[in-house]
C-alpha positions, 0 to 999 in steps of 0.5 A: 500500500502506498503512503497516500493509501495508508494515510487515507486508511488511518484517517478513515479508521480514526473517523469511524472510531470517533463517529461511532461514539468511541474515542481511540483513547479516553482521558482521565485527569485527576487534579490533586494536592500533595499530602491529600490522603484521599488523592493518594488513595484514589491514585493507588486504587486506579494504579492497582486496577491498571487504569491510566490517568493524568495527574495535575498537581495543584501546587502548580499555579497553571493547573490550579487555574485550569481546574478552577476554569473547568469547574466554573465552565461546568457550573460547579461553584460549591466547596471543592473536595479533592481529587477533582476528576474529569473523565473525557473532559466531563466533570466526574468528581466532586460532582458529575453533570447529568440531564438534571444538573450537577449531582454529587456522589461520594469519591468511593462511588466515583472510583468504583464507577470508573473501575467498572466501566474500565472492566467492561471495556467501556473506557480505554484508559490503558497508558502505554508508557506507565509502569502499572499499565505494563502489567497483565490486565487479566490479573486485575480485571 
């Protein structure tokens, strides 16, 4: 296959995957704070489950500003409990967006929900370069 044909095939594959409602790689972003025991516990559970996430520490001003902007854009203006979690750019904790507005749920339920979606194959959160993603998923799923 020539370069043009290969490029067109890859573009077609990308758009078919994306238009069917499935992103090629989902994103899970955790806004955390050093010394936060809940943040540490959530990261540990995700790592043990083989779930890749992007951590943005609030000790960096740009991440704190980014988080506040994203929270404000979703309509969340309540007290912030960490970690703040966005799944595919949608607020997932400390509240998630539903048809009726923002709904708060406990962090343990949020983590269970992410793990269950990952186990059912509804989320592609496997990181190629992460240490814990190199483990055999069969042993945790």
